[in-house]
C-alpha positions as CSV (number, residue, x, y, z in Angstrom):
1,M,176.1,138.9,70.8
2,A,173.5,136.4,69.8
3,D,171.2,137.4,72.6
4,K,171.1,141.0,71.3
5,V,169.6,140.1,67.9
6,Q,166.3,138.6,67.0
7,L,167.1,135.1,65.8
8,L,164.8,132.7,64.0
9,D,162.9,130.5,66.5
10,N,162.9,126.7,66.0
11,R,159.2,126.0,65.9
12,W,159.4,122.3,65.0
13,N,157.1,120.2,67.3
14,D,158.2,116.6,67.6
15,Q,154.8,115.5,68.9
16,K,153.0,117.0,65.8
17,A,155.6,115.7,63.4
18,A,155.4,112.2,64.8
19,D,151.9,111.8,63.4
20,L,152.9,112.8,59.9
21,D,153.9,110.7,56.9
22,E,156.8,111.9,54.8
23,P,154.7,114.2,52.5
24,G,153.1,115.6,55.6
25,K,156.5,116.4,57.1
26,L,157.5,118.2,53.9
27,L,154.3,120.2,54.1
28,Y,154.9,121.0,57.8
29,R,158.5,122.0,57.2
30,S,157.4,124.2,54.2
31,N,154.7,126.0,56.1
32,L,157.0,126.7,59.1
33,L,159.7,128.2,56.9
34,G,157.3,130.3,54.9
35,A,155.6,131.7,58.0
36,D,158.6,133.9,58.7
37,K,159.3,136.6,56.1
38,R,162.9,136.8,57.2
39,I,163.3,133.3,55.8
40,T,161.6,133.9,52.5
41,N,158.9,136.2,51.1
42,Y,155.5,135.3,49.7
43,G,155.9,133.0,46.7
44,G,159.7,132.9,47.2
45,G,161.8,129.9,47.6
46,N,160.9,126.2,47.4
47,T,161.2,122.9,49.3
48,S,161.4,119.3,48.4
49,A,161.6,115.7,49.6
50,K,162.5,112.5,47.8
51,I,160.0,109.9,49.0
52,M,159.5,106.2,48.3
53,E,156.0,105.6,46.8
54,T,154.2,102.7,45.3
55,D,154.1,102.9,41.5
56,P,150.4,102.8,40.5
57,L,151.3,101.0,37.3
58,T,153.6,98.3,38.6
59,G,152.9,98.2,42.3
60,N,156.7,98.4,42.9
61,P,158.3,100.9,45.2
62,V,159.8,104.0,43.3
63,E,161.5,107.1,44.5
64,V,159.4,110.2,43.9
65,L,160.5,113.9,44.1
66,W,157.9,116.0,45.9
67,V,158.7,119.7,45.1
68,K,156.8,123.0,45.4
69,G,154.9,123.5,42.2
70,S,155.1,126.4,39.9
71,G,153.7,129.7,41.4
72,G,153.1,128.3,44.9
73,D,153.9,129.8,48.3
74,V,155.7,127.6,50.9
75,G,154.0,129.4,53.7
76,T,150.4,128.6,52.6
77,I,151.0,125.6,50.4
78,K,148.8,122.5,50.7
79,L,149.7,119.0,49.7
80,D,148.1,119.5,46.3
81,G,150.5,122.4,45.7
82,F,153.5,120.0,45.3
83,A,154.5,118.6,41.9
84,T,155.5,114.9,42.0
85,L,158.1,113.4,39.6
86,Y,159.7,110.0,39.1
87,M,163.3,110.4,40.2
88,E,164.5,107.8,37.7
89,K,162.9,109.7,34.8
90,L,164.2,113.0,36.1
91,E,167.7,111.6,36.4
92,S,167.4,110.2,32.8
93,L,167.1,113.8,31.4
94,K,170.9,114.1,32.0
95,S,171.4,111.9,29.0
96,I,169.6,114.2,26.6
97,Y,170.8,117.6,28.0
98,K,173.3,119.2,25.6
99,G,174.0,122.6,27.1
100,V,172.5,125.9,28.5
101,E,171.1,126.7,25.1
102,E,168.5,123.9,25.7
103,E,167.2,125.2,29.0
104,D,163.7,125.9,27.7
105,R,163.6,122.6,25.9
106,M,164.5,120.8,29.1
107,V,161.5,122.3,31.0
108,G,159.3,120.8,28.4
109,F,160.4,117.4,29.4
110,L,159.4,117.8,33.1
111,P,155.8,116.9,32.5
112,H,157.0,113.6,31.1
113,C,158.4,112.7,34.5
114,T,155.1,113.3,36.3
115,F,154.2,110.7,38.9
116,N,150.6,109.5,39.4
117,L,149.1,111.9,36.8
118,N,149.7,114.9,39.2
119,S,148.3,118.0,37.4
120,R,150.5,120.4,39.4
121,A,153.0,122.0,37.1
122,A,156.7,121.5,38.0
123,S,158.6,124.8,38.3
124,I,161.9,125.7,36.6
125,D,163.6,125.0,40.0
126,T,162.7,121.3,39.9
127,P,166.2,120.2,38.7
128,L,167.8,122.2,41.5
129,H,166.1,119.9,44.0
130,G,166.0,116.7,42.1
131,L,169.7,116.5,41.1
132,V,171.0,117.2,44.6
133,P,171.9,113.8,46.2
134,F,170.0,114.3,49.4
135,K,166.5,113.4,50.5
136,H,165.5,116.9,51.7
137,V,166.4,120.3,50.1
138,D,165.4,123.8,51.1
139,H,165.9,126.8,48.8
140,M,165.2,130.0,50.7
141,H,165.7,133.8,50.1
142,P,166.6,135.2,53.5
143,D,167.7,138.8,53.5
144,A,170.8,138.0,55.6
145,I,172.0,135.4,53.0
146,I,171.1,137.5,49.9
147,A,173.0,140.4,51.4
148,I,176.0,138.1,51.3
149,A,175.1,136.8,47.8
150,A,174.7,140.3,46.4
151,S,178.1,141.6,47.8
152,K,181.0,142.2,45.4
153,N,183.1,139.7,47.3
154,S,180.3,137.3,48.2
155,R,182.5,134.2,47.8
156,E,185.0,135.4,50.4
157,L,182.3,136.5,52.8
158,T,180.6,133.1,52.5
159,Q,183.9,131.4,53.4
160,E,184.5,133.8,56.3
161,I,181.0,133.2,57.8
162,F,180.5,129.5,57.2
163,G,183.9,128.0,56.4
164,D,183.5,124.7,54.6
165,E,180.0,124.1,56.0
166,I,178.4,126.1,53.2
167,G,179.8,126.4,49.7
168,W,179.4,129.1,47.0
169,L,178.4,129.0,43.3
170,P,178.5,131.9,40.9
171,W,175.4,133.4,39.4
172,R,173.5,131.3,36.9
173,R,170.0,131.6,35.8
174,P,167.8,128.8,37.4
175,G,167.4,125.7,35.2
176,F,168.8,122.3,34.4
177,Q,172.5,123.4,34.3
178,L,172.2,125.0,37.7
179,G,170.7,121.7,39.0
180,L,173.7,119.9,37.6
181,D,176.1,122.4,39.2
182,L,174.4,121.9,42.6
183,G,174.4,118.2,42.3
184,A,178.1,118.1,41.4
185,Y,179.0,120.4,44.2
186,A,177.1,118.3,46.8
187,A,178.8,115.1,45.4
188,N,182.3,116.6,45.4
189,H,181.9,118.2,48.8
190,P,180.4,115.6,51.0
191,N,180.8,117.6,54.2
192,S,179.1,120.6,52.8
193,K,175.5,121.3,54.0
194,G,174.5,123.7,51.4
195,V,175.4,126.5,49.0
196,V,175.1,130.3,48.7
197,L,174.1,131.2,45.1
198,E,175.6,134.5,44.0
199,S,172.9,137.2,43.7
200,H,170.2,134.7,44.5
201,G,169.8,132.8,47.8
202,L,170.5,129.8,49.9
203,F,170.3,126.0,49.3
204,T,170.6,123.6,52.2
205,W,170.2,119.8,52.3
206,A,169.9,116.8,54.6
207,N,168.5,113.3,54.7
208,D,165.9,114.0,57.4
209,A,163.0,116.6,57.3
210,K,163.6,118.0,60.8
211,E,167.4,118.1,60.3
212,C,166.9,120.0,57.1
213,Y,164.6,122.5,58.7
214,E,166.9,123.1,61.7
215,L,169.9,123.4,59.4
216,T,168.2,126.1,57.3
217,L,167.5,128.1,60.5
218,D,171.0,127.6,61.8
219,I,172.7,128.8,58.7
220,I,170.4,131.9,58.5
221,N,171.0,132.7,62.2
222,K,174.7,132.4,61.8
223,A,174.5,135.1,59.0
224,I,172.3,137.3,61.2
225,I,174.7,137.1,64.1
226,W,177.7,137.8,61.8
227,F,176.0,140.9,60.4
228,D,175.1,142.1,63.8
229,R,178.7,141.9,64.9
230,K,180.1,143.4,61.7
231,T,177.7,146.3,61.3
232,A,177.2,147.4,65.0
233,G,177.4,151.2,65.2
234,K,177.8,151.8,61.5
235,P,175.3,154.2,59.8
236,A,173.3,152.5,57.1
237,F,173.1,153.8,53.5
238,G,175.7,156.5,54.1
239,G,173.7,158.1,56.9
240,E,170.6,160.2,57.1
241,V,170.1,163.4,55.0
242,A,166.4,163.9,55.4
243,K,163.9,163.7,58.3
244,S,160.7,161.8,58.2
245,L,157.4,163.7,58.3
246,S,155.0,162.8,61.1
247,A,152.9,159.7,60.7
248,S,149.8,161.7,59.9
249,E,151.7,163.9,57.5
250,R,153.2,161.0,55.7
251,R,149.8,159.3,55.3
252,A,148.1,162.6,54.1
253,L,150.8,163.2,51.5
254,A,150.5,159.6,50.3
255,A,146.8,160.0,50.0
256,K,147.3,163.0,47.8
257,L,149.9,161.5,45.5
258,M,148.6,158.0,45.0
259,P,145.6,159.0,42.9
260,E,147.9,161.3,40.8
261,I,150.3,158.4,40.2
262,R,147.5,155.8,39.7
263,G,145.8,157.9,37.0
264,R,149.0,158.3,35.1
265,I,150.1,154.7,35.1
266,G,146.6,153.1,34.9
267,V,145.3,154.3,31.6
268,S,145.6,151.0,29.7
269,E,145.3,148.7,32.8
270,R,143.9,149.9,36.2
271,K,146.4,149.7,39.1
272,L,145.9,149.4,42.8
273,G,148.3,150.9,45.3
274,H,149.9,150.2,48.6
275,F,151.6,152.5,51.1
276,D,154.5,151.4,53.4
277,D,156.3,153.7,55.8
278,Q,157.8,151.1,58.2
279,P,161.2,152.0,59.8
280,A,163.3,150.1,57.3
281,V,161.7,152.0,54.4
282,L,162.1,155.4,56.0
283,E,165.7,154.7,56.8
284,F,166.3,154.0,53.2
285,V,164.3,156.9,51.6
286,N,165.9,159.4,54.0
287,S,169.5,158.2,53.4
288,N,172.4,159.8,51.6
289,N,172.8,156.8,49.3
290,L,169.1,156.4,48.3
291,R,169.5,157.4,44.6
292,P,172.8,155.5,43.8
293,L,171.6,152.3,45.5
294,A,168.1,152.5,44.0
295,A,169.7,152.9,40.5
296,L,171.7,149.7,40.9
297,G,168.5,147.7,40.9
298,T,167.6,144.6,42.9
299,S,169.7,141.4,42.8
300,C,167.6,138.4,43.6
301,P,165.4,137.3,40.7
302,D,162.4,136.9,43.0
303,H,162.7,140.5,43.9
304,F,162.9,142.2,40.5
305,L,160.2,139.9,39.0
306,R,157.8,141.6,41.5
307,T,159.3,145.1,41.7
308,K,160.9,145.7,38.2
309,I,164.6,146.0,38.1
310,R,164.6,149.4,39.8
311,P,162.3,151.9,41.5
312,L,161.4,155.5,40.7
313,V,162.6,158.0,43.3
314,L,160.4,161.1,43.5
315,D,161.7,164.6,44.3
316,L,160.4,165.8,47.7
317,D,162.1,168.0,50.3
318,P,160.7,166.8,53.6
319,A,161.7,170.1,55.1
320,K,159.3,171.8,52.7
321,P,156.8,169.1,51.7
322,D,154.8,170.2,48.6
323,A,152.5,167.6,47.3
324,E,151.3,169.7,44.4
325,A,154.9,170.3,43.2
326,V,155.6,166.6,43.3
327,A,152.4,165.9,41.4
328,A,153.4,168.5,38.8
329,S,156.7,166.7,38.4
330,L,155.2,163.3,37.8
331,D,154.8,163.5,34.0
332,N,158.4,164.2,33.4
333,A,159.6,161.7,36.0
334,L,157.4,159.0,34.5
335,Q,158.4,159.9,31.0
336,A,162.1,159.5,31.9
337,Y,161.5,156.2,33.6
338,R,159.6,154.8,30.7
339,A,162.3,155.9,28.3
340,D,165.0,154.2,30.4
341,Y,162.9,151.0,30.6
342,A,162.5,151.1,26.8
343,R,166.3,151.5,26.5
344,Y,166.8,148.5,28.8
345,Y,164.4,146.4,26.8
346,N,165.9,147.4,23.4
347,E,169.5,146.9,24.5
348,C,168.8,143.5,26.0
349,K,166.1,141.9,23.8
350,H,166.6,138.8,21.7
351,N,165.0,138.0,18.3
352,N,162.3,135.9,20.0
353,S,161.7,138.1,23.1
354,P,158.1,138.8,24.0
355,A,156.9,142.4,23.3
356,M,157.8,145.0,25.8
357,R,155.5,145.0,28.8
358,D,154.2,147.9,30.9
359,P,157.1,150.3,31.1
360,N,155.8,152.1,34.2
361,P,157.4,151.7,37.6
362,V,156.0,149.4,40.3
363,I,157.9,151.0,43.3
364,F,157.9,154.7,44.1
365,L,160.3,156.0,46.8
366,I,159.6,159.4,48.5
367,P,162.1,160.9,51.0
368,G,160.5,161.7,54.3
369,V,157.3,159.8,53.4
370,G,158.0,156.1,52.4
371,M,157.2,153.7,49.6
372,L,154.3,153.4,47.2
373,S,153.8,150.2,45.2
374,F,151.3,149.7,42.4
375,A,150.1,146.5,40.6
376,K,147.0,145.1,38.9
377,D,145.6,144.0,42.2
378,K,146.0,145.0,45.9
379,A,147.7,141.8,47.0
380,T,150.3,142.0,44.2
381,A,150.9,145.6,45.1
382,R,151.4,144.8,48.7
383,I,153.6,141.8,48.0
384,A,155.7,143.9,45.6
385,G,156.3,146.3,48.5
386,E,157.3,143.5,50.8
387,F,159.8,142.3,48.2
388,Y,161.3,145.7,47.9
389,V,161.7,145.9,51.7
390,N,163.6,142.6,51.3
391,A,165.8,144.4,48.7
392,I,166.3,147.3,51.1
393,N,167.5,144.9,53.8
394,V,169.8,143.3,51.4
395,M,171.3,146.6,50.2
396,R,171.7,147.7,53.9
397,G,173.6,144.6,54.9
398,S,175.7,144.3,51.7
399,S,176.7,147.9,51.6
400,L,177.8,147.9,55.2
401,V,180.1,144.9,54.9
402,S,181.1,145.1,51.2
403,E,179.9,146.8,48.0
404,Y,176.4,146.0,46.9
405,Q,175.9,144.9,43.3
406,G,172.6,144.5,41.5
407,L,172.1,141.8,38.8
408,P,173.5,142.9,35.4
409,E,170.8,144.2,33.1
410,Q,171.2,141.5,30.6
411,E,170.8,138.8,33.2
412,A,167.8,140.6,34.7
413,F,166.2,140.9,31.3
414,D,166.8,137.2,30.4
415,I,164.7,136.3,33.5
416,E,162.1,139.0,33.2
417,Y,161.5,138.2,29.5
418,W,162.3,134.5,29.6
419,L,159.9,132.7,27.3
420,L,159.0,130.3,30.1
421,E,158.0,133.3,32.3
422,E,156.0,134.7,29.4
423,A,154.2,131.3,29.1
424,K,153.4,131.4,32.8
425,L,151.9,134.9,32.4
426,Q,149.8,133.8,29.4
427,R,148.4,130.9,31.5
428,M,147.1,133.3,34.1
429,P,143.3,133.3,34.3
430,K,141.5,136.2,32.6
431,S,140.9,139.1,34.9
432,K,137.4,139.6,36.3
433,S,135.3,142.5,35.0
434,L,136.0,144.9,37.8
435,A,139.6,143.9,38.4
436,G,141.7,146.9,39.3
437,R,138.6,149.0,40.3
438,V,138.0,150.5,43.7
439,A,134.3,150.9,44.9
440,F,133.3,153.2,47.7
441,V,129.9,152.0,49.0
442,T,128.0,154.1,51.5
443,G,125.5,152.3,53.7
444,G,127.7,149.4,53.0
445,A,126.8,147.3,56.0
446,G,123.0,147.3,55.4
447,G,121.0,145.1,53.2
448,I,121.3,146.7,49.7
449,G,124.8,148.1,50.5
450,R,126.2,144.8,51.7
451,A,124.6,142.9,48.8
452,T,126.1,145.4,46.4
453,A,129.6,145.2,48.0
454,E,129.4,141.4,47.7
455,R,128.5,141.6,44.0
456,L,131.3,144.0,43.2
457,L,133.9,142.0,45.3
458,G,132.8,138.9,43.3
459,E,133.7,140.7,40.1
460,G,137.2,141.5,41.4
461,A,136.7,145.0,42.7
462,C,138.2,146.2,46.0
463,V,135.6,147.7,48.2
464,V,135.6,150.4,50.9
465,L,132.6,149.9,53.1
466,A,131.3,153.1,54.6
467,D,128.6,153.0,57.2
468,I,127.5,154.9,60.4
469,D,126.7,151.6,62.2
470,A,130.1,150.5,63.7
471,E,128.9,147.1,64.8
472,A,127.3,146.2,61.5
473,L,130.3,147.6,59.7
474,K,132.7,145.4,61.6
475,T,130.6,142.3,61.0
476,A,130.4,143.0,57.2
477,H,134.1,143.8,57.0
478,D,135.2,140.6,58.8
479,D,132.9,138.5,56.7
480,F,134.1,139.9,53.4
481,A,137.8,139.8,54.5
482,K,137.4,136.1,55.3
483,R,135.7,135.3,52.0
484,Y,137.5,137.7,49.6
485,T,140.8,138.2,51.5
486,A,141.8,141.1,53.7
487,D,143.4,142.8,50.7
488,A,140.1,143.3,49.0
489,V,138.1,145.2,51.6
490,R,138.5,148.2,53.9
491,S,135.9,149.9,56.1
492,V,135.4,153.5,57.4
493,Q,132.8,154.6,59.9
494,L,131.1,157.5,58.2
495,N,128.2,159.9,58.8
496,V,127.6,161.1,55.2
497,T,126.3,164.5,56.5
498,D,129.8,165.2,58.1
499,E,131.7,167.1,55.4
500,A,135.1,166.6,57.1
501,G,134.4,162.9,57.7
502,V,133.5,162.4,54.0
503,I,136.8,164.1,52.9
504,A,138.8,162.0,55.4
505,S,137.1,158.7,54.2
506,Y,138.1,159.3,50.6
507,A,141.7,160.1,51.8
508,E,141.6,156.7,53.6
509,A,140.4,155.0,50.4
510,S,143.2,156.7,48.5
511,V,146.0,155.7,50.8
512,E,144.7,152.1,51.1
513,F,144.0,151.4,47.5
514,G,145.4,154.4,45.5
515,G,142.1,156.0,44.6
516,V,138.4,155.3,43.9
517,D,136.7,154.4,40.6
518,I,133.1,153.7,41.6
519,L,130.9,155.4,44.1
520,V,127.7,153.6,45.2
521,S,125.8,156.2,47.1
522,N,123.3,154.2,49.1
523,A,123.2,155.4,52.7
524,G,119.7,156.1,53.7
525,I,116.8,156.4,56.1
526,A,113.1,156.5,55.7
527,S,110.4,158.5,57.6
528,S,106.6,158.5,57.4
529,A,104.2,161.1,58.6
530,P,101.3,163.3,57.3
531,I,102.5,166.7,56.3
532,E,100.6,168.3,59.2
533,T,102.6,166.3,61.7
534,T,106.0,166.2,59.9
535,E,108.4,167.9,62.3
536,L,111.1,170.1,60.9
537,S,113.6,167.8,62.4
538,M,112.2,164.9,60.4
539,W,112.3,167.0,57.2
540,T,115.8,168.2,57.9
541,R,117.1,164.7,58.7
542,N,115.8,163.3,55.4
543,I,117.2,166.1,53.4
544,D,120.5,166.0,55.3
545,I,121.1,162.3,54.7
546,L,119.4,161.6,51.4
547,A,120.2,164.9,49.6
548,T,123.1,166.6,51.3
549,G,124.8,163.3,52.1
550,Y,124.6,162.3,48.4
551,F,125.9,165.7,47.4
552,L,128.9,165.4,49.8
553,V,130.0,161.9,48.8
554,S,129.5,162.7,45.1
555,R,131.4,166.0,45.3
556,E,134.4,164.3,46.9
557,A,134.2,161.5,44.4
558,F,134.2,164.0,41.5
559,R,137.3,165.8,43.0
560,L,139.1,162.5,43.2
561,F,138.0,161.4,39.7
562,R,139.3,164.7,38.3
563,R,142.7,164.2,39.9
564,Q,143.0,160.6,38.6
565,K,141.9,161.6,35.0
566,I,140.8,158.0,34.2
567,G,137.1,158.6,34.4
568,G,134.8,157.4,37.1
569,N,131.4,155.9,37.9
570,V,128.7,157.0,40.3
571,V,125.6,155.0,41.0
572,F,122.8,156.5,43.2
573,V,120.5,154.1,45.0
574,A,117.4,156.2,45.1
575,S,113.8,155.0,45.3
576,K,110.6,154.4,43.4
577,N,109.3,157.2,45.6
578,G,111.6,159.7,43.9
579,L,109.4,159.3,40.8
580,A,106.1,158.2,42.2
581,A,104.7,160.2,45.1
582,S,103.4,158.4,48.2
583,P,101.1,159.8,50.9
584,N,102.4,160.5,54.4
585,A,106.1,160.5,53.2
586,S,106.7,164.0,51.9
587,A,110.1,164.4,53.5
588,Y,111.3,161.0,52.2
589,C,109.9,161.4,48.7
590,A,111.2,165.0,48.3
591,A,114.7,164.0,49.3
592,K,114.7,161.0,47.0
593,A,113.5,163.2,44.1
594,A,116.4,165.5,44.9
595,E,118.8,162.5,44.6
596,I,117.5,161.6,41.2
597,H,117.8,165.2,39.9
598,L,121.3,165.6,41.4
599,A,122.3,162.5,39.5
600,R,121.1,164.0,36.3
601,C,123.0,167.2,37.0
602,L,126.2,165.3,37.7
603,A,125.8,163.2,34.6
604,L,126.0,166.5,32.6
605,E,129.0,167.7,34.5
606,G,130.9,164.5,34.5
607,A,130.5,163.3,30.9
608,E,133.5,165.3,29.5
609,G,135.8,163.7,32.0
610,G,134.5,160.2,31.4
611,I,132.5,160.2,34.6
612,R,129.2,158.3,34.3
613,V,126.3,158.9,36.7
614,N,123.3,156.7,36.9
615,T,120.5,155.8,39.3
616,V,118.9,152.6,40.5
617,N,115.4,152.9,41.9
618,P,114.4,150.1,44.3
619,D,111.0,149.6,45.8
620,A,109.9,147.6,48.9
621,V,113.3,145.8,49.5
622,L,112.4,144.6,53.0
623,R,114.7,141.6,53.5
624,G,118.0,142.5,55.2
625,S,117.1,146.2,55.3
626,K,117.9,148.2,58.5
627,I,115.4,150.8,57.3
628,W,112.6,148.4,57.1
629,N,113.4,146.9,60.5
630,G,112.5,150.1,62.2
631,E,109.5,152.4,62.5
632,W,109.3,152.8,58.7
633,R,107.8,149.2,58.3
634,E,105.2,149.9,60.9
635,Q,104.4,153.3,59.4
636,R,104.0,151.9,55.9
637,A,101.9,149.0,57.1
638,A,99.6,151.4,59.0
639,S,99.2,153.7,55.9
640,S,97.8,150.7,54.0
641,N,95.8,149.4,56.9
642,L,97.9,146.2,57.1
643,Q,99.6,144.1,59.8
644,V,103.4,144.4,59.8
645,D,103.8,140.8,58.8
646,E,101.5,141.3,55.8
647,L,103.5,144.0,54.2
648,E,106.0,142.0,52.1
649,E,103.2,140.0,50.6
650,H,101.2,143.2,49.9
651,Y,104.1,144.7,48.0
652,R,104.6,141.5,46.0
653,K,100.9,141.4,44.9
654,R,101.0,145.2,44.2
655,S,103.8,144.8,41.7
656,L,103.1,144.2,38.0
657,L,105.3,141.1,37.9
658,K,104.0,139.8,41.3
659,L,107.5,139.3,42.6
660,N,109.4,140.3,45.7
661,V,112.4,142.6,45.3
662,L,115.5,141.5,47.1
663,P,118.8,143.3,47.9
664,E,120.6,141.0,45.4
665,D,118.3,142.3,42.7
666,I,119.4,145.9,43.4
667,A,123.0,144.8,43.6
668,E,122.8,143.3,40.1
669,A,121.5,146.6,38.7
670,V,124.2,148.5,40.5
671,Y,126.9,146.1,39.1
672,F,125.6,146.6,35.6
673,L,125.8,150.4,35.8
674,A,129.2,150.2,37.6
675,S,130.7,147.9,34.9
676,D,131.8,148.4,31.4
677,A,128.7,146.6,30.3
678,S,127.0,150.0,30.5
679,A,130.0,152.0,29.3
680,K,127.8,154.1,27.0
681,S,125.1,154.9,29.5
682,T,124.9,158.0,31.8
683,G,122.0,160.0,33.2
684,N,119.9,156.9,33.2
685,I,117.5,155.4,35.7
686,I,116.9,151.6,36.2
687,N,113.8,150.8,38.2
688,V,114.1,147.5,40.1
689,D,110.6,147.4,41.6
690,A,109.0,144.3,40.0
691,G,106.9,146.8,37.9
692,N,105.1,149.9,39.1
693,A,103.3,151.9,36.5
694,Q,103.4,155.1,38.5
695,S,107.3,155.0,38.5
696,F,107.7,154.4,34.8
697,T,110.3,156.9,33.7
698,R,109.2,159.6,31.3
């Protein structure tokens, strides 16, 4: 049976571990466990080791608990992500603990146990590790174990699968008392190797790092094998009642619905979206038991802290998919969800509970299509979706072998609105100025476009790079993904004169991020020739790219902004030549003038919907520019009777301020117009040309 299922691989390398000290082995073990999402999801679970250290005050050996710090992730943690506490001081807290009503007070004592002035905050799970009488402890949230923990008869199932090797404890909110419970169980059951916590997860322990790692894998694999044997041939979730749309249809429908949802839930705080249609999701959303199981909510605290206690299921008949009908039903569906969330809050709140938070759903489930998740940033939205996939896996396993049970609302509330959780939220750094915004940047792989994308990414925006140059686009994308994370950037190869391509690129932005807030229309070319020798093809190419292209990307942005109903922002990167004529460049100048006037027209049309449209006029931005690397540089040099290498200095001296204009200078102006710093400006032009009297706006 075991060879038919995908078991967890033992990836421990004795040769690598031999060169590590005890903290190093803890880090190694943690990263190995966190690398497999079947063991624990991002940010979920924690690990610890009790290690002998030298006390910096006395020079004497002391036992120190190394445990994953608050808010960390075992898969990516570094050594500085672990909190360190004197075990003697941690043990001494038993003498002052007077009961579960003092849980919050006990957390306040953890900093007093800090070893070696470590600034990493200890998490509420610290006593769960410190009070277990073993050197090494793993606390993981594997789907196979939580499926047991969330079953109505989880104690009996634990005994059936593991015998006396693994014990069971009833649900209790994490804290000092649960640490005492675990310590007492381990002490009273010396042959036990761990515990299943009801509705929560798995604890395993050993006195050696490798032994603890291998034990954790072994216990999870036993559960996987047992589930495979017990559930073979059984239809999940009561069987299928709906058929999935094709992959392209699913993606197209998500692209239509995500901006509609984003606009309705992102009025007070912008949200970013994530779409997931993996097989596990489709199996659930197409099932007979979708609605009753979804209504029960999630069980593991790590799940619902990310996903809210339950999702919103949208009405869609995959046999007759009607995106407009679903969009029209959103207001009522969201109103009902918010009302139920308010009921949950009001029925469960305490006198000192924090104010009710955002009552909108995080997870949206759509039969035949998949799952949408929304949060204040892309990474959080993606991770929320990952956690709900874990919840789906838990519900599948639990409902096949028993009866799935979600966490009671009061218990869920007491964790979601725990004062300690609220304090953690209040400690979060202030959001950057463009957090939650999505910027679509054409010409995004060139000098000005790339500098602009970088400026917006640095202020917290997610960016869609659009460029016709596939090689430059990949280079820019890979660089930004490495420096700003893969969640923050997407790229689309785009010819802005291709109407269908423009439409498709916005659909791609919508399905990847949920919509678009900022358009930076920057794609460009430049041509130079006297009017007598200007070919029609040159004229047409300039008008196509610099006028028609700007029209097409703006029109699609406006259509999307209108659907979102949360405003929008368009910034045209035009040119000094749109205001000040230049000889031998009629095609270019005329097209740039068209851009500027188009922006003014759009500012008039968009104002009522909160859509701002402004223009930045650069001049002579040579460095990093693909335009200036071609014939345009030679042509402009020739028109001024200069050598090519003299052109940059010529433009500097020509300016009133005697300064060169760089891509970063244009990016700064674009950022200002794209941000709330210019919230009361539309229809404006900012010249970034180091001063040119001919282009002063009038």
